[in-house]
N, C-alpha and C positions, 0 to 999 in steps of 0.2 A: 363486488366488493374485494376489497384487498385482502390476502393472507398473510398472516406474519407467522413464521416460523423460525425458534429460537432467536427472536428479537429483530430477524429480517424481513423484511417486507418485499414480497413476491411482487415485480411491478407488475402494473395492473392498466397500464395503455392497450391501444386498440392493436398496438404489435406487438407489445408482448404478449396479448392474447390469443391471438393468430400463430404467433411463432407455439405457445403452449400448442394448440390445436394442432397444427401441422405434425408435430413432432409425437404427440401422443396416438395421431391417425398411423405414422408412418412405421414410429420405432415401439419394438414389444415393450411392456410394460417394463422388464428388467432396466432396458438401455433409459426409460423415460423416468424413471425414479432415479435412477445414477445421475442423470443430466443434471434434475433437479437439486439432489444432492451438491454437485459438483459446485452450481451457481452459490447454494448455503454457504458451502464449505470455505468457497472463494469469497465471499462476501465478508464471512466472520473474520478470514483470515486478513481481509484488506482493512478491518478496523484498525488494526495494530500495525498493518507496514503499508497501504495504500491506500489511504482516506480519501482520496479524492478521485476515485473511480466513479464511471458512468453506469449505473445499477441496470438502464435497460441494455445496455451495449454487453456489458457483463453476462445479462441473462439471454440476449441472443446468441451470445458464442457459446456459454456454457450447453444451454439446448441443442444446439445444432453439431455439437464436436464431436460423437458419433453417429453421424444421419450415414457417415458413410460405411458404416456397417449394415443398413438398414439393405432390404430388398429393391426396395424404389431407389433410393438413391445410389447405389453400391455402382460403382465401375471396375473395370478390370485392367486398365490399361496405367493406374495414377494410384498414388498413396491414397487410403481409404479418408485421411487427413484434408488434404485436398477436395475428396469428393464432398464432404461438410461443410467446409470453409466456401466453395463455392456455389453451395445451395444457399449458403448464408448471406453472401454479398447480391445473389441474385434477390434474395427474399428482401434484405434492406433497400435495395434498388428500388423496389417494386413500391416500398413503402415510403419515399423518398429521400432515403438516408444512404447519402451517396460521398464520393471522397474519400478524405482520411478515416472518417468514423467508420465506414463502410471495409475500407483497408483493414483497418484496425482490430477489426472482428474476423477476418479471414485469418489474418496470421496471428491471431490467437489459437482459431481452431488448428491451422496447418501445422504449428509449431509444439503442439500439447503434448506429443510424446516425444519432444527434443528435449534431453537435460539440460539443467543451466539456464541455458542462451533466453529463454522468454522472462526469467525472475530478473533480468536487466532491461526489462522493455517497458512497454507503458503498463498503465495500472490494469486494465480488462487484461492482457496479454499475460501479465503475472500473473493474475488470479485464476485465471482458466486453468492454468497448469498447478498452481498451490489446490486448486477443487478436486483436479485428478489426481495427482498425488495422495494427497489425502485419503479419499475415495478408495482408489485401487490400490496404492503401495501403503497406507498407514502412513507416510511421512507427515509429518505434523501434528501424528492423531494427539499429542497432548497438547499442542498449541490452542486448540479448542477445551472447552471445561465439557465435564463429563455430562455434566446437565444440558449444555450445548448439542451435545452427540445425541444425547437420548432424543432429545426434540427432532432432531432431523431425521432419524431415524425411524421414530414412531411414524411421522408423517409420511417418511419414504421408506419402506422396508426394504433391507439387503438381504433375505432368506439364502442361504447356499450361494452368497454372493461369487466368492473366491472362484469355485467351481464354473459359477454361471455366465462370470465375465469373460473368463477362456474361453468357456465354449464359444460365446459370441464373436469376441474376437477372430478363433480360431476359422469360423463359417464366413468372418466377412473378408478374410485374406486371402484363404486356401487357393482360390482360383486366381490371384496375380502374386504366388512368390515373390517374382523378381522383385515387386515395389518394399519386399523388406529390407533389401541390401542396406546394410549401414545403420538400422533403425532397431529399435527395443522388439518389433512386433516379428523378428526372425525368430526371436526365445520362443515363441507363440508355437509357429509352426516346429521349430526341433523340437518342443517337446511332445506335440499331437498330429502332426502329418509324418506317416510313416516314407522314408523314403527322401525328405526334404534336403537340401544341401545348400547351405547358407552362403552367399556370395563372399569372397575375398577381395579384399581391397588389393594387396601384395600381390595375388596372381592377375588381378584388370591390369594394375600397374606392368608387371611383368609379359604378358599376353598382349599389348596393347602393339599396333601397327608400327610404333616408331623402332626402328632399328637399332636404337641406344640409350 
């Protein structure tokens, strides 16, 4: 039976149900609820800005977007966004979704912490970023109604979310600090990991092997 939250229907295909169970099993309740809110907020924003999005692809992208923070799927040699993107593409391929649609989901996840650029891309890519921005940063908070926000949070609560999501970010990336070079997650390690020194783009240029 399908579920509707804040007027948004959660996809109920075999693919969507298996995506739900995979994430529920691999991720903490914190990340599971956050990922569902990302889908719901993205879908709500999509009604006004990107009405032609594919709900199933958006759902998989939203649900997998933070899998790279989980112990099962995290690596230490690449950005956590790529961990989730790679697993989403493998998951879609196993379900017969290949080619451009699978690549679209990969891109939506890989770019979800890259400001502005995703908003100029395919609807599903833009809406994952819209959902993340609303739930984590509060960007677009007033673009959905008080009633819609209340319905989403009633279904997927966010107790002490600000502190708990920052702790999840820190835990998921502290063993690969080099992957935060040039992206927003360097701010997380600067706040919460003693001794962290962020990479410096100017220093990389000046210290390269080129003589001039």
